[in-house]
C-alpha positions as CSV (number, residue, x, y, z in Angstrom):
1,X,86.2,6.9,50.9
2,X,86.9,3.4,52.4
3,X,83.2,2.8,52.8
4,X,83.1,2.2,49.0
5,X,85.4,-0.8,49.3
6,X,82.8,-2.5,51.6
7,X,79.9,-1.4,49.5
8,X,80.6,-1.5,45.7
9,X,77.1,-0.4,44.9
10,X,77.9,3.1,46.2
11,X,78.9,5.7,43.7
12,X,82.4,7.3,43.8
13,X,81.0,10.7,42.9
14,X,77.9,12.7,43.7
15,X,77.2,14.2,40.2
16,X,73.5,13.0,40.1
17,X,72.9,14.8,43.4
18,X,74.6,18.0,42.3
19,X,72.7,18.0,39.0
20,X,69.4,17.6,40.8
21,X,70.2,20.5,43.1
22,X,71.3,22.6,40.1
23,X,68.0,21.9,38.3
24,X,66.1,23.1,41.3
25,X,68.0,26.3,41.5
26,X,67.6,27.0,37.8
27,X,63.9,26.5,37.9
28,X,63.5,28.7,41.0
29,X,65.4,31.5,39.3
30,X,63.2,31.3,36.2
31,X,59.9,31.3,38.1
32,X,61.0,33.8,40.8
33,X,60.4,31.3,43.5
34,X,57.0,30.6,45.1
35,X,54.8,33.0,47.0
36,X,53.8,30.8,50.0
37,X,55.2,27.9,52.1
38,X,52.5,25.7,50.7
39,X,53.6,26.6,47.2
40,X,57.2,25.8,48.1
41,X,56.2,22.4,49.5
42,X,54.1,21.6,46.4
43,X,57.0,22.7,44.1
44,X,59.4,20.4,46.0
45,X,57.1,17.4,45.9
46,X,56.6,17.7,42.1
47,X,60.3,18.3,41.4
48,X,61.0,15.2,43.5
49,X,58.5,13.2,41.5
50,X,59.9,14.4,38.2
51,X,63.4,13.4,39.3
52,X,62.3,10.0,40.5
53,X,60.3,9.2,37.4
54,X,63.2,10.3,35.2
55,X,65.7,8.1,37.1
56,X,63.5,5.1,37.1
57,X,62.7,5.5,33.4
58,X,59.0,6.1,33.9
59,X,57.1,8.8,32.1
60,X,56.1,11.6,34.6
61,X,52.9,12.3,32.6
62,X,52.0,8.6,32.6
63,X,52.8,8.3,36.4
64,X,50.6,11.3,37.2
65,X,47.8,10.1,35.0
66,X,47.9,6.7,36.6
67,X,47.7,8.2,40.1
68,X,45.0,10.8,39.4
69,X,42.8,8.5,37.4
70,X,43.5,5.6,39.8
71,X,44.3,3.2,37.0
72,X,46.9,1.2,38.9
73,X,49.2,0.3,36.0
74,X,52.3,1.7,37.7
75,X,53.1,0.2,41.1
76,X,54.2,2.2,44.1
77,X,58.0,3.0,44.1
78,X,58.8,0.4,46.8
79,X,57.2,-2.4,44.7
80,X,58.8,-1.1,41.6
81,X,62.3,-1.1,43.1
82,X,61.8,-4.6,44.6
83,X,60.8,-5.8,41.2
84,X,64.0,-4.4,39.7
85,X,66.0,-6.1,42.4
86,X,64.3,-9.5,41.7
87,X,65.3,-9.0,38.0
88,X,68.9,-8.2,39.2
89,X,68.7,-4.9,37.4
90,X,70.7,-2.0,38.6
91,X,68.4,0.6,40.1
92,X,69.4,4.3,40.6
93,X,72.0,5.0,43.2
94,X,69.9,7.7,45.0
95,X,67.5,5.0,46.3
């Protein structure tokens, strides 16, 4: 708890993390999980992308279209976060 005093950017609660985990469990129950390890890995990657785009305020559909069609309108996450930092905007606490 005292770590927060030295780092005010840290959150005092972990609700975003708990909500993300809860979303994963709900979707796994609905779809009856995956059939292979490859399917599980693919599921995890896409769920992570959905959560990241949501937290950064980027449309998941636009992000995937940008990557698949190689348009290049949406920068990689590292550049995107650095851009937010230069603008002194608060970026999501999970990053």
